[in-house]
C-alpha positions as CSV (number, residue, x, y, z in Angstrom):
1,M,15.0,14.8,1.4
2,S,18.2,12.9,1.1
3,G,18.9,10.4,-1.7
4,V,18.3,7.5,0.6
5,E,15.0,8.9,1.8
6,A,14.0,9.5,-1.8
7,E,14.9,6.0,-2.8
8,A,12.9,4.5,0.0
9,E,9.9,6.6,-1.0
10,K,10.4,5.6,-4.6
11,Q,10.3,1.9,-3.6
12,I,7.1,2.3,-1.6
13,L,5.4,4.2,-4.4
14,G,6.6,1.5,-6.9
15,R,5.0,-1.2,-4.7
16,I,1.8,0.8,-4.5
17,S,1.7,1.1,-8.3
18,E,2.4,-2.6,-8.7
19,M,-0.5,-3.4,-6.4
20,I,-2.9,-1.0,-8.2
21,S,-2.0,-2.8,-11.4
22,Q,-2.8,-6.2,-9.8
23,E,-6.1,-4.8,-8.6
24,R,-7.0,-3.7,-12.1
25,D,-6.0,-7.1,-13.5
26,L,-8.2,-8.9,-11.0
27,R,-11.2,-6.7,-11.8
28,D,-10.6,-7.2,-15.6
29,R,-10.3,-11.0,-15.1
30,L,-13.6,-11.0,-13.2
31,A,-15.3,-9.0,-15.9
32,R,-14.1,-11.6,-18.4
33,D,-15.3,-14.4,-16.2
34,A,-11.7,-15.6,-16.0
35,I,-11.9,-16.0,-12.2
36,D,-14.8,-16.6,-9.8
37,P,-16.1,-13.8,-7.7
38,S,-15.0,-15.4,-4.4
39,T,-11.4,-15.7,-5.6
40,E,-11.4,-12.1,-6.8
41,H,-12.9,-10.8,-3.5
42,E,-10.4,-12.6,-1.4
43,R,-7.4,-11.4,-3.4
44,L,-8.8,-7.8,-3.5
45,N,-9.2,-7.8,0.2
46,R,-5.6,-8.8,0.7
47,L,-4.4,-6.2,-1.9
48,E,-6.5,-3.4,-0.3
49,T,-5.1,-4.2,3.1
50,E,-1.5,-4.2,1.9
51,L,-2.2,-0.9,0.0
52,D,-3.5,0.7,3.1
53,Q,-0.4,-0.4,5.0
54,C,1.9,1.0,2.3
55,W,0.1,4.3,2.2
56,D,0.3,4.5,6.0
57,L,4.0,3.7,5.9
58,L,4.5,6.5,3.3
59,R,2.6,9.0,5.4
60,Q,4.6,8.0,8.5
61,R,7.9,8.5,6.7
62,R,6.8,11.9,5.3
63,A,5.6,13.1,8.7
64,L,8.9,12.1,10.3
65,I,10.8,14.0,7.6
66,T,8.7,17.1,8.1
67,A,9.3,16.8,11.9
68,G,13.1,16.6,11.2
69,Q,13.2,13.1,12.4
70,D,14.6,9.9,10.9
71,P,12.1,8.4,8.5
72,E,13.6,5.0,9.2
73,G,11.6,5.1,12.4
74,A,8.5,4.4,10.4
75,H,7.2,0.9,10.4
76,V,4.5,-1.2,8.8
77,R,1.6,-1.2,11.2
78,P,-0.6,-4.3,11.6
79,A,-3.6,-4.6,9.3
80,S,-5.9,-4.5,12.3
81,Q,-4.7,-1.0,13.2
82,V,-4.5,0.4,9.7
83,E,-7.9,-0.9,8.7
84,R,-9.6,0.9,11.5
85,Y,-8.5,4.4,10.3
86,L,-11.3,6.7,9.1
87,S,-10.9,8.6,5.9
């Protein structure tokens, strides 16, 4: 993996970590009754979708690298596509 590829992966992983922290904060605020459940649910849904998109982008990049192709060919897929994936 080149330095550019490593930096791109580092940025994606950094964003994932940031969103996980936001998710924890939302759950903590809900537990303290600092926000209402509907607000928390709406924000969590958005975060979970964006997290799924980031993980998908990271997997795409890694697959392209493994195949000897340019990881810059990876792109963020629409939520409607990513959310239909099965674990």
